[in-house]
C-alpha positions as protocol buffer text, in pm:
chain_id: "A"
residue {
  index: 1
  type: UNK
  ca { x: 6258 y: 11258 z: 8905 }
}
residue {
  index: 2
  type: UNK
  ca { x: 6026 y: 11032 z: 9098 }
}
residue {
  index: 3
  type: UNK
  ca { x: 5777 y: 10829 z: 8895 }
}
residue {
  index: 4
  type: UNK
  ca { x: 5485 y: 10679 z: 9090 }
}
residue {
  index: 5
  type: UNK
  ca { x: 5420 y: 10306 z: 9059 }
}
residue {
  index: 6
  type: UNK
  ca { x: 5081 y: 10193 z: 8932 }
}
residue {
  index: 7
  type: UNK
  ca { x: 4878 y: 9971 z: 9165 }
}
residue {
  index: 8
  type: UNK
  ca { x: 4807 y: 9612 z: 9054 }
}
residue {
  index: 9
  type: UNK
  ca { x: 4471 y: 9717 z: 8902 }
}
residue {
  index: 10
  type: UNK
  ca { x: 4647 y: 9942 z: 8649 }
}
residue {
  index: 11
  type: UNK
  ca { x: 4473 y: 10272 z: 8730 }
}
residue {
  index: 12
  type: UNK
  ca { x: 4635 y: 10519 z: 8970 }
}
residue {
  index: 13
  type: UNK
  ca { x: 4458 y: 10546 z: 9304 }
}
residue {
  index: 14
  type: UNK
  ca { x: 4357 y: 10887 z: 9444 }
}
residue {
  index: 15
  type: UNK
  ca { x: 4457 y: 10827 z: 9806 }
}
residue {
  index: 16
  type: UNK
  ca { x: 4592 y: 11119 z: 10005 }
}
residue {
  index: 17
  type: UNK
  ca { x: 4970 y: 11121 z: 10027 }
}
residue {
  index: 18
  type: UNK
  ca { x: 5144 y: 11243 z: 10344 }
}
residue {
  index: 19
  type: UNK
  ca { x: 5343 y: 11564 z: 10297 }
}
residue {
  index: 20
  type: UNK
  ca { x: 5666 y: 11408 z: 10426 }
}
residue {
  index: 21
  type: UNK
  ca { x: 5652 y: 11148 z: 10149 }
}
residue {
  index: 22
  type: UNK
  ca { x: 5606 y: 11416 z: 9880 }
}
residue {
  index: 23
  type: UNK
  ca { x: 5890 y: 11628 z: 10018 }
}
residue {
  index: 24
  type: UNK
  ca { x: 6118 y: 11325 z: 10038 }
}
residue {
  index: 25
  type: UNK
  ca { x: 6043 y: 11227 z: 9679 }
}
residue {
  index: 26
  type: UNK
  ca { x: 6161 y: 11568 z: 9552 }
}
residue {
  index: 27
  type: UNK
  ca { x: 6511 y: 11514 z: 9688 }
}
residue {
  index: 28
  type: UNK
  ca { x: 6757 y: 11314 z: 9484 }
}
residue {
  index: 29
  type: UNK
  ca { x: 6918 y: 11036 z: 9677 }
}
residue {
  index: 30
  type: UNK
  ca { x: 7215 y: 10840 z: 9559 }
}
residue {
  index: 31
  type: UNK
  ca { x: 7435 y: 10572 z: 9705 }
}
residue {
  index: 32
  type: UNK
  ca { x: 7735 y: 10703 z: 9510 }
}
residue {
  index: 33
  type: UNK
  ca { x: 7967 y: 10923 z: 9713 }
}
residue {
  index: 34
  type: UNK
  ca { x: 8120 y: 11222 z: 9536 }
}
residue {
  index: 35
  type: UNK
  ca { x: 8497 y: 11232 z: 9496 }
}
residue {
  index: 36
  type: UNK
  ca { x: 8690 y: 11414 z: 9770 }
}
residue {
  index: 37
  type: UNK
  ca { x: 8761 y: 11783 z: 9718 }
}
residue {
  index: 38
  type: UNK
  ca { x: 9103 y: 11876 z: 9591 }
}
residue {
  index: 39
  type: UNK
  ca { x: 9319 y: 12063 z: 9839 }
}
residue {
  index: 40
  type: UNK
  ca { x: 9425 y: 12408 z: 9723 }
}
residue {
  index: 41
  type: UNK
  ca { x: 9790 y: 12441 z: 9631 }
}
residue {
  index: 42
  type: UNK
  ca { x: 10029 y: 12678 z: 9807 }
}
residue {
  index: 43
  type: UNK
  ca { x: 10006 y: 12915 z: 9510 }
}
residue {
  index: 44
  type: UNK
  ca { x: 9627 y: 12930 z: 9536 }
}
residue {
  index: 45
  type: UNK
  ca { x: 9642 y: 12988 z: 9912 }
}
residue {
  index: 46
  type: UNK
  ca { x: 9897 y: 13267 z: 9864 }
}
residue {
  index: 47
  type: UNK
  ca { x: 9689 y: 13429 z: 9588 }
}
residue {
  index: 48
  type: UNK
  ca { x: 9371 y: 13419 z: 9796 }
}
residue {
  index: 49
  type: UNK
  ca { x: 9553 y: 13566 z: 10095 }
}
residue {
  index: 50
  type: UNK
  ca { x: 9701 y: 13844 z: 9883 }
}
residue {
  index: 51
  type: UNK
  ca { x: 9359 y: 13933 z: 9740 }
}
residue {
  index: 52
  type: UNK
  ca { x: 9208 y: 13936 z: 10090 }
}
residue {
  index: 53
  type: UNK
  ca { x: 9486 y: 14155 z: 10228 }
}
residue {
  index: 54
  type: UNK
  ca { x: 9448 y: 14396 z: 9934 }
}
residue {
  index: 55
  type: UNK
  ca { x: 9075 y: 14433 z: 9997 }
}
residue {
  index: 56
  type: UNK
  ca { x: 9124 y: 14486 z: 10371 }
}
residue {
  index: 57
  type: UNK
  ca { x: 9406 y: 14738 z: 10310 }
}
residue {
  index: 58
  type: UNK
  ca { x: 9184 y: 14929 z: 10067 }
}
residue {
  index: 59
  type: UNK
  ca { x: 8901 y: 14949 z: 10318 }
}
residue {
  index: 60
  type: UNK
  ca { x: 9132 y: 15058 z: 10600 }
}
residue {
  index: 61
  type: UNK
  ca { x: 9301 y: 15316 z: 10376 }
}
residue {
  index: 62
  type: UNK
  ca { x: 8972 y: 15464 z: 10262 }
}
residue {
  index: 63
  type: UNK
  ca { x: 8861 y: 15486 z: 10622 }
}
residue {
  index: 64
  type: UNK
  ca { x: 9183 y: 15659 z: 10730 }
}
residue {
  index: 65
  type: UNK
  ca { x: 9175 y: 15909 z: 10442 }
}
residue {
  index: 66
  type: UNK
  ca { x: 8801 y: 15968 z: 10473 }
}
residue {
  index: 67
  type: UNK
  ca { x: 8785 y: 16034 z: 10848 }
}
residue {
  index: 68
  type: UNK
  ca { x: 8926 y: 16390 z: 10829 }
}
residue {
  index: 69
  type: UNK
  ca { x: 8657 y: 16481 z: 10577 }
}
residue {
  index: 70
  type: UNK
  ca { x: 8388 y: 16364 z: 10818 }
}
residue {
  index: 71
  type: UNK
  ca { x: 8518 y: 16568 z: 11112 }
}
residue {
  index: 72
  type: UNK
  ca { x: 8350 y: 16905 z: 11172 }
}
residue {
  index: 73
  type: UNK
  ca { x: 8571 y: 17198 z: 11085 }
}
residue {
  index: 74
  type: UNK
  ca { x: 8698 y: 17408 z: 11380 }
}
residue {
  index: 75
  type: UNK
  ca { x: 8773 y: 17723 z: 11178 }
}
residue {
  index: 76
  type: UNK
  ca { x: 8525 y: 18014 z: 11166 }
}
residue {
  index: 77
  type: UNK
  ca { x: 8544 y: 18013 z: 10785 }
}
residue {
  index: 78
  type: UNK
  ca { x: 8244 y: 17782 z: 10768 }
}
residue {
  index: 79
  type: UNK
  ca { x: 8014 y: 18055 z: 10902 }
}
residue {
  index: 80
  type: UNK
  ca { x: 8097 y: 18288 z: 10612 }
}
residue {
  index: 81
  type: UNK
  ca { x: 7886 y: 18268 z: 10301 }
}
residue {
  index: 82
  type: UNK
  ca { x: 8058 y: 18110 z: 10006 }
}
residue {
  index: 83
  type: UNK
  ca { x: 8083 y: 18316 z: 9689 }
}
residue {
  index: 84
  type: UNK
  ca { x: 8260 y: 18245 z: 9367 }
}
residue {
  index: 85
  type: UNK
  ca { x: 8536 y: 18469 z: 9236 }
}
residue {
  index: 86
  type: UNK
  ca { x: 8325 y: 18557 z: 8935 }
}
residue {
  index: 87
  type: UNK
  ca { x: 8062 y: 18725 z: 9154 }
}
residue {
  index: 88
  type: UNK
  ca { x: 8318 y: 18949 z: 9330 }
}
residue {
  index: 89
  type: UNK
  ca { x: 8378 y: 19176 z: 9030 }
}
residue {
  index: 90
  type: UNK
  ca { x: 8015 y: 19281 z: 8994 }
}
């Protein structure tokens, strides 16, 4: 966190501060570089690929199995009214 410095008189001055200075003070800056990222092992790469292929295969499979249900039916049975078997005996 940025702490403002007091002027030589001791009391803080009420001068306007440019916006760029305020925005820059909110960011943390460091001269220490982070350590390099570890490279994923072959096992991790294989596991990630397998999970990705499983997800893609599931989406493709659901699309293939769902497409016939979305197609309009070509039989004239759809024009007949649907009744349950229980209502036929009345």
